[in-house]
C-alpha positions in Angstrom: 7.0 -14.9 6.9 9.3 -12.0 7.1 8.8 -8.9 9.2 6.7 -6.2 7.6 8.5 -3.1 6.2 7.1 0.2 7.6 6.8 3.1 5.2 5.3 6.5 5.4 2.4 7.3 3.1 3.4 9.4 0.1 7.1 8.5 0.3 7.3 6.0 -2.5 5.7 5.8 -6.0 3.1 3.2 -6.8 5.6 1.2 -8.9 8.1 1.1 -6.0 5.5 -0.2 -3.7 4.1 -2.7 -6.2 7.7 -4.0 -6.9 8.1 -4.6 -3.1 4.8 -6.5 -3.0 5.7 -8.6 -6.0 9.0 -9.5 -4.2 7.0 -10.8 -1.3 7.3 -7.9 1.1 4.5 -7.1 3.4 4.2 -3.3 3.8 2.8 -1.4 6.8 1.9 2.1 5.6 1.7 4.9 8.2 -1.0 7.4 7.1 -3.2 10.1 8.5 -6.8 9.2 8.0 -9.5 11.7 9.0 -6.9 13.5 11.2 -5.8 10.4 13.1 -2.6 8.4 12.6 -3.3 4.9 11.3 -1.4 1.9 10.0 -2.6 -0.3 7.2 -1.0 -3.3 5.6 -0.4 -3.9 1.9 0.4 -7.5 0.7 0.3 -9.8 -2.3 -0.2 -13.6 -2.1 0.8 -14.3 -5.7 -2.8 -14.0 -6.9 -4.6 -11.3 -5.0 -3.4 -7.9 -3.7 -4.7 -6.9 -0.3 -5.0 -3.5 1.3 -6.0 -4.1 5.0 -7.2 -0.8 6.6 -8.4 -0.4 10.2 -12.0 -0.8 9.0 -11.9 -2.7 5.7 -10.0 -5.4 3.8 -9.8 -4.4 0.1 -9.0 -7.2 -2.3 -7.7 -6.5 -5.8 -7.3 -9.0 -8.7 -4.5 -7.1 -10.5 -1.8 -4.4 -10.2 -3.9 -1.8 -11.9 -6.7 -2.1 -9.3 -4.2 -2.1 -6.5 -2.4 1.0 -7.9 -5.8 2.8 -8.2 -6.6 2.0 -4.6 -3.2 3.2 -3.3 -3.5 6.4 -5.4 -7.1 7.0 -4.3 -6.2 6.8 -0.6 -3.0 8.8 -0.9 -0.5 6.1 0.0 1.8 6.8 -2.9 4.0 9.6 -4.0 2.6 11.2 -7.2 4.8 12.0 -10.2 6.7 15.2 -9.8 6.4 15.3 -6.0 9.5 15.6 -3.9 
């Protein structure tokens, strides 16, 4: 398994992150959660998308669910953001 790629929350669009996951990359997202710096891992095993937070492992059956999760928690850059 390759080394995870570290990214800052809000730096990339959902499509950019999903493309990396489809390519087999494991992403470590640095985010601020409830005022504390945290790291979470995003990965895809070819069937299921995973969002592994410090407290919960979220499993998603398709890209739409994964994208919704990433948007909900603020991990992606929204359209029009710099």
